[in-house]
C-alpha positions in Angstrom: -9.2 -44.1 -4.9 -7.2 -41.0 -5.8 -8.5 -38.5 -3.2 -7.6 -35.7 -5.6 -10.9 -36.4 -7.4 -13.1 -36.9 -4.4 -13.6 -33.2 -3.5 -13.0 -31.5 -0.2 -13.3 -33.4 3.1 -15.3 -31.9 5.9 -14.1 -33.0 9.4 -17.5 -32.2 10.9 -19.2 -34.8 8.7 -17.4 -37.5 10.6 -18.2 -36.4 14.2 -20.0 -39.6 15.0 -16.8 -41.6 14.2 -14.7 -39.3 16.3 -17.0 -39.7 19.3 -17.1 -43.5 18.8 -13.3 -43.6 18.9 -13.3 -41.5 22.1 -15.7 -43.9 23.8 -13.4 -46.8 22.8 -10.4 -45.0 24.4 -12.4 -44.4 27.6 -13.6 -48.0 27.7 -10.1 -49.4 27.5 -8.8 -47.0 30.1 -6.7 -44.9 27.7 -8.8 -41.9 28.5 -10.7 -40.5 31.5 -13.2 -37.8 32.3 -12.4 -34.6 34.2 -14.7 -32.0 35.6 -12.1 -29.3 36.4 -12.7 -26.0 34.7 -9.9 -23.8 33.3 -10.2 -21.7 36.4 -9.9 -24.8 38.6 -6.7 -25.9 36.8 -5.1 -22.4 37.1 -6.0 -22.3 40.8 -4.5 -25.7 41.5 -1.3 -24.7 39.7 -1.1 -21.5 41.7 -1.8 -23.2 45.0 0.9 -25.8 44.4 3.5 -23.1 44.4 5.6 -24.9 41.8 5.6 -25.9 38.1 3.4 -28.9 37.6 5.2 -32.0 36.4 2.7 -32.2 33.6 2.6 -28.7 32.2 -0.7 -26.9 32.8 -3.0 -29.7 33.9 -1.6 -32.0 36.7 -3.7 -35.1 36.1 -6.0 -34.5 39.1 -8.9 -36.6 37.7 -6.8 -39.6 36.5 -7.9 -41.9 39.2 -11.2 -40.4 40.3 -13.3 -42.8 38.2 -15.5 -40.1 36.7 -17.9 -41.0 33.9 -19.3 -38.8 31.2 -21.3 -35.8 32.4 -22.3 -32.3 31.6 -19.3 -30.0 31.3 -16.8 -32.9 31.7 -14.0 -33.2 29.2 -12.4 -36.5 28.1 -8.6 -36.5 28.5 -6.1 -38.9 27.1 -4.0 -40.7 29.7 -0.5 -39.9 28.7 1.8 -42.9 29.7 5.0 -42.6 31.6 8.3 -42.6 29.8 9.0 -41.1 26.4 7.6 -41.1 22.9 9.9 -41.5 19.9 8.7 -40.0 16.6 10.5 -41.4 13.6 10.6 -38.4 11.2 11.7 -38.7 7.7 13.2 -35.2 7.7 14.5 -34.9 11.2 15.3 -38.5 12.1 14.5 -39.9 15.5 12.9 -37.3 17.8 12.3 -38.2 21.4 9.7 -36.5 23.6 9.7 -36.7 27.4 6.1 -37.7 28.2 6.3 -35.8 31.6 6.3 -32.6 29.6 3.0 -33.5 27.9 -0.2 -32.9 29.8 -3.2 -35.3 29.6 -4.7 -33.6 26.6 -8.4 -33.2 25.8 -10.1 -35.5 23.3 -13.7 -34.4 23.9 -14.8 -30.9 25.0 -17.2 -30.3 27.8 -20.1 -30.2 25.3 -19.1 -33.6 23.9 -17.6 -32.3 20.6 -14.2 -33.8 19.5 -11.1 -31.7 19.3 -8.8 -31.5 16.3 -6.2 -33.9 17.5 -8.7 -36.8 17.9 -10.7 -36.0 14.8 -7.5 -35.7 12.7 -6.2 -39.1 13.7 -9.6 -40.8 13.3 -10.0 -39.3 9.8 -6.5 -40.4 8.8 -7.1 -43.9 10.0 -10.4 -44.0 8.2 -8.9 -42.8 4.9 -5.8 -45.0 5.1 -3.3 -42.2 5.4 0.2 -43.6 5.2 2.3 -40.4 5.2 1.8 -37.1 7.0 3.9 -34.2 5.5 3.5 -30.9 7.2 5.3 -27.9 8.6 7.8 -28.3 11.4 5.7 -26.2 13.7 3.3 -29.2 14.0 6.0 -31.5 15.3 4.9 -31.0 19.0 1.5 -32.6 18.0 3.2 -35.7 16.6 3.7 -37.5 19.9 0.1 -36.9 21.0 -1.3 -38.1 17.7 1.1 -41.1 17.7 -0.3 -42.0 21.1 -3.8 -41.9 19.8 -3.0 -43.9 16.7 -1.5 -46.7 18.8 -4.2 -46.6 21.5 -6.8 -47.1 18.7 -4.8 -50.2 17.6 -3.1 -48.8 14.5 0.5 -48.1 13.6 1.1 -44.4 13.1 1.9 -43.0 9.6 5.3 -42.0 8.4 5.9 -38.5 9.7 7.7 -35.8 7.8 8.0 -32.2 9.3 9.4 -30.0 6.6 11.0 -26.6 7.2 8.8 -23.5 7.2 9.1 -20.9 4.4 10.5 -17.5 5.3 10.5 -14.1 3.6 13.4 -11.7 3.0 13.4 -10.6 6.6 13.7 -14.4 7.5 10.2 -14.2 9.1 7.7 -17.0 8.5 5.5 -16.3 5.6 2.2 -14.8 6.7 -1.0 -14.3 4.8 -1.4 -10.9 6.5 2.0 -9.7 5.3 3.1 -11.9 2.4 1.6 -13.3 -0.8 0.8 -16.9 0.1 -2.1 -17.8 -2.1 -1.4 -19.6 -5.4 -4.1 -17.5 -7.0 -2.1 -14.4 -6.4 0.8 -15.7 -8.3 -1.4 -17.1 -11.1 -2.9 -13.6 -11.4 0.6 -12.2 -12.0 1.3 -14.7 -14.7 3.4 -17.3 -12.9 3.2 -20.5 -14.9 2.1 -23.6 -12.9 5.1 -25.6 -14.1 7.5 -22.9 -13.0 5.8 -22.6 -9.6 5.9 -26.4 -9.0 9.5 -26.6 -10.0 10.5 -23.6 -7.8 8.6 -24.9 -4.8 10.4 -28.2 -5.0 13.7 -26.5 -4.6 12.8 -25.0 -1.3 14.8 -27.2 1.1 15.6 -29.8 -1.6 17.5 -29.8 -4.9 17.5 -32.3 -7.9 20.8 -33.8 -9.0 22.8 -32.0 -11.7 24.0 -28.4 -12.2 20.6 -26.8 -12.7 17.4 -26.6 -10.5 15.2 -26.1 -13.6 14.3 -29.6 -14.5 11.2 -31.5 -15.8 8.7 -32.4 -13.2 9.2 -36.1 -14.1 12.8 -35.8 -13.0 11.7 -34.2 -9.7 9.2 -36.9 -8.9 11.7 -39.6 -9.8 14.4 -38.2 -7.5 12.5 -36.6 -4.7 13.1 -38.2 -1.3 11.8 -36.8 2.0 14.9 -37.9 3.8 17.0 -35.5 1.8 15.0 -32.4 2.6 17.0 -29.8 4.5 16.1 -29.0 8.1 16.7 -25.2 7.9 13.9 -22.7 7.1 13.6 -22.2 3.3 13.8 -18.6 1.9 10.9 -18.0 -0.5 12.8 -15.8 -3.0 10.4 -13.9 -5.2 13.2 -12.8 -7.5 14.3 -16.4 -8.0 10.7 -17.4 -8.7 10.4 -14.8 -11.4 13.7 -16.0 -12.9 12.3 -19.6 -13.0 9.2 -18.3 -14.6 11.1 -16.4 -17.3 13.0 -19.6 -18.2 9.7 -21.5 -18.5 8.2 -18.7 -20.6 11.2 -18.7 -23.0 10.9 -22.5 -23.3 7.3 -22.4 -24.4 6.4 -23.0 -28.1 5.4 -19.6 -29.5 1.7 -20.7 -30.1 1.5 -21.8 -26.5 3.0 -18.6 -25.3 0.4 -16.6 -27.3 -2.4 -18.6 -25.8 -1.0 -18.1 -22.3 -1.0 -14.4 -22.8 -4.6 -14.1 -23.9 -6.1 -13.4 -20.4 -4.0 -10.3 -20.2 -4.7 -9.2 -23.8 -8.4 -9.6 -24.1 -11.2 -9.1 -21.6 -11.2 -7.3 -18.3 -7.4 -7.5 -17.8 -6.6 -5.8 -21.1 -5.5 -2.1 -20.8 -7.1 -1.2 -24.1 -10.5 -1.4 -25.8 -11.3 -4.7 -27.3 -11.7 -3.2 -30.8 -8.2 -1.8 -30.6 -6.5 -5.1 -30.1 -5.1 -7.0 -33.1 -4.3 -10.6 -32.5 -2.3 -10.9 -35.7 -0.1 -7.9 -34.8 0.6 -9.4 -31.4 1.4 -12.8 -33.0 4.0 -11.0 -35.1 5.8 -9.4 -32.2 5.2 -12.2 -29.7 8.6 -13.9 -30.2 10.4 -10.6 -29.3 8.3 -10.2 -26.2 8.6 -13.8 -25.1 12.3 -13.5 -24.5 12.0 -10.3 -22.4 9.2 -10.9 -19.8 9.3 -12.7 -16.5 5.6 -12.4 -15.7 2.7 -12.7 -18.2 1.1 -9.7 -16.6 4.0 -7.6 -18.0 3.2 -8.5 -21.6 0.6 -5.7 -22.1 3.1 -2.9 -21.0 5.5 -4.3 -23.6 3.1 -4.0 -26.5 0.4 -1.5 -25.6 1.9 1.1 -27.9 0.8 -1.1 -30.8 -2.9 -0.8 -30.0 -3.4 2.9 -29.5 -3.4 6.1 -31.7 -0.6 7.8 -29.7 1.3 6.3 -26.8 1.2 7.8 -23.3 4.7 9.1 -23.0 6.5 8.6 -19.7 7.8 12.1 -18.6 11.0 10.8 -17.0 11.9 8.7 -20.0 11.1 11.6 -22.3 13.2 14.1 -20.3 16.2 11.7 -20.3 16.0 10.7 -23.9 15.7 14.3 -25.2 18.2 15.9 -22.8 21.2 15.6 -25.2 21.4 18.5 -27.6 21.5 16.2 -30.6 18.3 14.4 -29.7 15.8 16.5 -31.6 18.0 17.0 -34.6 18.8 13.3 -35.1 15.1 12.4 -34.6 14.2 14.9 -37.3 16.7 13.3 -39.7 15.4 9.9 -38.8 11.9 11.0 -39.5 12.9 12.3 -42.9 14.6 9.0 -43.7 11.5 7.1 -42.7 9.4 9.0 -45.2 11.1 7.5 -48.2 12.8 4.2 -47.1 11.4 0.8 -47.5 9.4 0.2 -44.3 11.0 -3.0 -43.2 13.0 -3.7 -40.0 16.4 -3.8 -41.8 15.7 -0.7 -43.8 14.5 1.3 -40.8 17.6 0.2 -38.8 19.8 1.3 -41.7 18.3 4.8 -41.6 19.0 5.1 -37.9 22.6 3.8 -38.3 23.2 6.2 -41.1 22.1 9.2 -39.0 24.2 7.9 -36.1 27.4 7.7 -38.3 26.8 11.4 -39.2 26.7 12.4 -35.5 29.3 9.8 -34.4 26.7 8.1 -32.2 26.2 4.4 -31.6 22.9 2.7 -32.4 21.9 2.4 -28.7 22.1 6.1 -28.1 20.4 6.9 -31.4 17.4 4.7 -30.6 16.6 6.4 -27.3 14.6 9.4 -28.6 13.0 7.3 -31.3 11.9 4.6 -28.8 10.3 7.1 -26.5 8.6 8.8 -29.4 7.2 5.5 -30.8 6.5 3.5 -27.6 6.3 6.2 -24.9 8.9 4.3 -22.8 12.7 3.9 -22.6 12.6 0.1 -22.5 10.8 -2.5 -24.5 11.2 -5.2 -27.2 13.6 -4.7 -30.1 12.4 -1.5 -31.8 12.5 -1.9 -35.6 10.1 -4.8 -35.9 7.2 -3.0 -34.0 7.9 0.2 -36.0 7.4 -1.8 -39.2 4.2 -3.3 -37.8 2.8 0.2 -36.9 3.3 1.4 -40.5 4.8 4.6 -41.9 1.9 7.0 -41.2 1.5 6.0 -37.6 5.2 6.2 -36.9 5.7 9.6 -38.5 2.7 10.9 -36.5 4.3 9.7 -33.3 7.6 11.3 -34.1 6.0 14.6 -34.9 4.0 14.4 -31.7 7.2 13.9 -29.6 9.0 16.7 -31.4 6.1 19.0 -30.7 6.2 18.0 -27.0 9.9 18.9 -26.9 9.2 22.4 -28.2 
């Protein structure tokens, strides 16, 4: 079966199988019971006056012939020699068994530890590949010993590099955003996230990393994954997302934006939102956002009576001595011109020629008056959507604010 559809697996549900496997290991001599407490182990290490050959626990109970009993742990009998882990990412990794203590399989209360439970569950479920972070590599020789002691060949191991942040520190849920839900809430598309994650420590062939997932699945090979820690670059992720947003059919983009346009996430009252108006301006917004959560701030001025004007943007736009005068002339031109994007642009360009100003500068006071901000989608299409009366009202409001 495809385990994706079987729901979550609870390790505790298989405790009986874990204990049964432990008894098997004890019966065949691969494990033994030990009655030393943590304090006893520390005392023996201190009294020895030297570093134990087997780090921490020195194997004291190996040949004492103890059976199960209250407070006794079951330990795996680590063999002499070395253990070689064949890792698809790191190649052949050899571990000196003398550095591995006889590790615990069952606690003093009889409950199985993770190492044993993990192996038994993997054997039961027919796991063939174990792909995990490099920090788990030290567990691989122990788990491999258990696999073989239970009569099974170990899985194919692959210990991939950890992800690090801008400070080159391992990503931490206490410090960094690590939950997929957090990125979904921002408006990161699932396709963009999957594509970006696959470039961390690996890259598809060709001159671009943004490729269909089918190409990734066809080319991906664990043996080609880089060993070095991978930088989780938020800026690059946003760039990937912007590319995926721009590539969406417009109707799909509009549907993807809906969670931020209607309901609890919307910054306006439900009755103020006009889906038809958004559909008109959506193509202009689509090419300018990196995150879907940024869409409302690009269009909120369309769904209110008067925009909330950003003070810093207003101060900068109206600082030139010509700002108010040109905006007055633009307003007068808007009163009589055809209210289409091309005609509106022509009015602004005409006033600009009179003052020897380029369109970019001429738009600044007008943009702040109409949208409340200094940046946003192309200006003349939304002005036409707002209509003559609404735009003239906003210009007058901004001019009054200047006074």
